[in-house]
C-alpha positions in Angstrom: -224.5 -123.5 -83.5 -220.8 -122.7 -84.4 -219.9 -121.9 -87.5 -216.6 -123.4 -89.0 -214.8 -120.2 -88.3 -215.6 -120.6 -85.0 -214.7 -124.2 -84.4 -211.3 -123.8 -86.2 -210.4 -121.0 -84.0 -211.3 -123.2 -81.2 -209.1 -126.2 -82.6 -206.2 -123.5 -83.2 -206.3 -122.8 -79.2 -207.0 -125.6 -77.8 -203.8 -126.9 -80.1 -201.8 -123.9 -78.7 -202.6 -124.4 -75.2 -201.4 -128.1 -76.1 -198.2 -127.2 -77.1 -197.9 -124.6 -74.1 -198.8 -127.3 -71.9 -195.9 -129.3 -73.7 -193.3 -126.2 -73.6 -194.0 -126.2 -69.7 -193.1 -129.9 -69.2 -190.4 -129.5 -71.5 -188.8 -126.4 -69.5 -189.5 -127.6 -66.3 -187.9 -131.4 -66.7 -184.8 -129.1 -68.2 -184.7 -126.5 -65.2 -185.5 -129.6 -62.6 -182.2 -131.7 -64.1 -180.4 -128.9 -64.6 -180.9 -125.9 -62.7 -177.7 -124.2 -62.8 -177.5 -124.2 -66.5 -181.3 -123.2 -66.6 -180.6 -120.1 -64.7 -177.3 -119.2 -66.2 -179.5 -118.9 -69.6 -181.9 -116.8 -67.7 -179.0 -114.4 -66.6 -179.0 -115.4 -63.0 -174.9 -115.8 -62.5 -172.2 -118.5 -63.2 -171.4 -119.2 -59.3 -173.1 -122.4 -57.8 -176.0 -120.8 -55.8 -177.8 -123.7 -54.1 -180.6 -121.7 -52.5 -181.0 -120.4 -56.5 -180.7 -124.1 -57.5 -183.7 -125.0 -55.1 -185.8 -122.4 -56.2 -185.4 -122.9 -60.1 -186.4 -126.7 -59.3 -189.4 -125.6 -57.2 -190.5 -123.3 -60.6 -190.0 -126.6 -62.6 -192.4 -128.8 -60.6 -194.8 -126.2 -61.1 -194.3 -125.9 -64.6 -194.2 -130.0 -65.1 -197.4 -129.9 -62.9 -199.2 -127.6 -64.6 -198.3 -129.0 -68.1 -199.2 -132.6 -66.9 -201.4 -131.8 -65.4 -203.8 -130.0 -68.7 -202.5 -133.2 -70.9 -203.6 -135.7 -68.7 -207.1 -134.3 -67.5 -210.3 -135.2 -69.1 -211.5 -132.6 -71.6 -214.2 -131.2 -69.3 -211.5 -130.7 -66.5 -209.1 -128.8 -68.8 -210.8 -125.2 -68.4 -210.0 -125.5 -64.8 -206.4 -126.2 -65.6 -206.3 -123.3 -68.3 -207.7 -121.0 -65.4 -205.1 -122.1 -63.0 -202.4 -121.8 -65.7 -203.5 -118.1 -66.4 -203.3 -117.0 -62.3 -199.6 -118.5 -62.4 -198.9 -117.0 -65.9 -200.5 -113.5 -64.8 -198.6 -113.5 -61.3 -195.1 -114.1 -63.3 -196.2 -111.2 -65.5 -196.9 -109.2 -62.4 -193.5 -110.4 -60.5 -191.5 -109.5 -63.8 -192.9 -105.9 -64.0 -192.2 -105.4 -60.3 -188.5 -106.5 -60.5 -188.1 -104.1 -63.3 -186.3 -102.1 -60.7 -183.6 -104.7 -59.6 -183.2 -106.5 -62.7 -181.1 -105.4 -65.5 -183.9 -104.4 -68.5 -183.4 -107.4 -70.7 -184.3 -110.1 -68.1 -187.0 -108.2 -66.7 -188.5 -107.2 -70.5 -187.8 -111.3 -70.9 -190.0 -112.5 -68.4 -192.5 -110.4 -69.0 -192.9 -111.1 -72.7 -192.3 -114.8 -71.9 -195.4 -114.6 -68.9 -197.4 -112.2 -70.9 -197.7 -114.3 -73.7 -198.5 -117.3 -72.2 -200.8 -115.7 -70.1 -202.7 -114.0 -73.6 -202.8 -117.5 -74.8 -204.1 -118.8 -71.7 -206.6 -115.6 -71.6 -208.0 -116.8 -75.2 -208.4 -120.1 -73.8 -210.5 -119.1 -70.9 -212.2 -116.8 -72.5 -213.3 -119.2 -75.1 -214.5 -122.0 -72.5 -216.9 -119.2 -70.6 -218.2 -118.0 -74.1 -218.6 -121.0 -75.7 
């Protein structure tokens, strides 16, 4: 039987995952609606670039789908969505690390920090789901 501290930690992680899902949707909607602005804020240049905007919108769609999937799923299905998010965020972290030689340090570090932080939250959720 879980004690009160374990229940509180579980609730905090679940609440954090809901916030991550909402953040994914907000980021996704913003990136989809204004891909040029989103790319500029991430340091990807000020010029118009149709290919960059396409990739930004594809990223946006992924974020919207992951966030909405988590929020709209039944409680029993949320562990699957948490695992999917963890895979995506882990791969994003690795991508950020691999891009270090081709990007300015601040851009690579920002990507790694953001993706790695969200991956850590997801890993905590997945671990709690497995351990119970």
